[in-house]
C-alpha positions in Angstrom: -35.3 -61.3 -35.6 -32.6 -58.8 -36.8 -34.6 -55.8 -38.1 -31.7 -53.4 -38.1 -29.2 -55.7 -40.0 -27.0 -54.7 -41.7 -27.5 -51.0 -40.7 -26.7 -51.3 -37.0 -26.1 -55.0 -36.6 -23.2 -56.6 -38.3 -24.3 -58.8 -41.2 -23.3 -59.4 -44.8 -25.6 -57.5 -47.2 -28.0 -59.9 -49.1 -29.4 -58.8 -52.4 -31.4 -61.7 -53.6 -33.2 -62.7 -50.4 -33.6 -61.6 -46.8 -32.3 -64.4 -44.6 -34.1 -63.0 -41.5 -37.5 -63.2 -43.2 -39.6 -66.0 -41.7 -41.2 -67.8 -44.6 -42.9 -70.6 -42.7 -45.1 -70.3 -39.6 -43.0 -71.5 -36.5 -44.7 -73.5 -33.8 -43.1 -71.4 -31.1 -41.8 -67.8 -31.2 -40.0 -66.6 -28.1 -39.2 -62.9 -27.4 -36.8 -62.3 -24.5 -36.0 -59.2 -22.4 -39.6 -58.1 -21.9 -41.0 -56.1 -19.0 -43.4 -58.9 -18.0 -44.6 -62.3 -19.0 -47.2 -62.8 -21.7 -48.3 -65.4 -24.2 -50.9 -65.9 -26.9 -51.7 -68.7 -29.3 -52.1 -67.2 -32.8 -54.3 -69.2 -35.2 -54.6 -68.8 -38.9 -57.8 -67.0 -39.6 -57.6 -67.5 -43.4 -60.0 -69.5 -45.5 -59.9 -73.2 -45.4 -57.1 -74.3 -47.7 -57.1 -77.5 -49.7 -54.1 -79.1 -51.2 -54.0 -80.4 -54.8 -55.7 -83.7 -53.8 -58.6 -81.8 -52.2 -57.6 -82.6 -48.6 -57.9 -79.9 -46.0 -54.6 -78.5 -44.8 -53.9 -78.4 -41.1 -54.6 -75.0 -39.5 -51.5 -73.0 -38.9 -50.7 -72.0 -35.3 -47.9 -70.2 -33.4 -47.4 -69.8 -29.7 -45.9 -66.4 -29.0 -44.2 -66.1 -25.6 -42.8 -62.9 -24.0 -40.1 -63.8 -21.5 -39.2 -61.2 -18.9 -35.6 -60.7 -17.6 -35.2 -63.3 -14.8 -32.9 -61.0 -12.7 -35.7 -58.3 -12.8 -38.8 -60.4 -12.2 -37.7 -63.8 -10.9 -40.0 -65.4 -13.4 -39.0 -68.7 -15.2 -41.1 -69.7 -18.2 -41.7 -73.3 -19.1 -43.1 -74.5 -22.4 -44.4 -78.0 -23.1 -43.1 -78.7 -26.5 -45.8 -81.3 -27.3 -48.8 -79.2 -26.4 -47.3 -75.7 -26.4 -48.9 -75.0 -23.0 -47.0 -72.5 -21.0 -46.4 -72.2 -17.2 -44.4 -69.8 -15.1 -42.5 -70.3 -11.9 -41.8 -67.3 -9.8 -38.6 -67.4 -7.6 -38.1 -65.3 -4.6 -35.4 -65.5 -2.0 -34.2 -63.3 0.8 -31.9 -60.7 -0.7 -33.1 -61.3 -4.3 -34.0 -58.1 -6.1 -36.2 -59.9 -8.6 -39.6 -61.6 -8.0 -41.5 -58.6 -9.3 -40.4 -56.2 -6.6 -39.5 -52.7 -7.6 -35.8 -51.8 -7.1 -34.9 -48.8 -5.0 -32.9 -46.0 -6.7 -29.9 -47.2 -4.6 -30.2 -50.7 -6.1 -30.5 -49.3 -9.7 -27.5 -47.1 -9.2 -25.4 -50.1 -7.9 -26.4 -52.2 -10.9 -25.7 -49.5 -13.5 -22.2 -48.8 -12.0 
């Protein structure tokens, strides 16, 4: 989440614990600014765990979603928070430079100036 803190990202130094370390499995992990959309459900492949009462623990899972830049691709990502199902909606309009179309060198030059 902040792999270069405090070297290149401002952050107080922490000596006892790393506050950016994920210690529990999240239900949803979203990574923005990607080149294209992608998603995968990650399931715990470990042995069946039992708690102290001998009951089976629920299997851990995490939906990883790669979200592309909307201005570049025109792709909107929707996540159902109950089921963790993912859908995409692709927008395209006359004059829009996204929607998966390659930009011309002239368009790239205009954006970077």
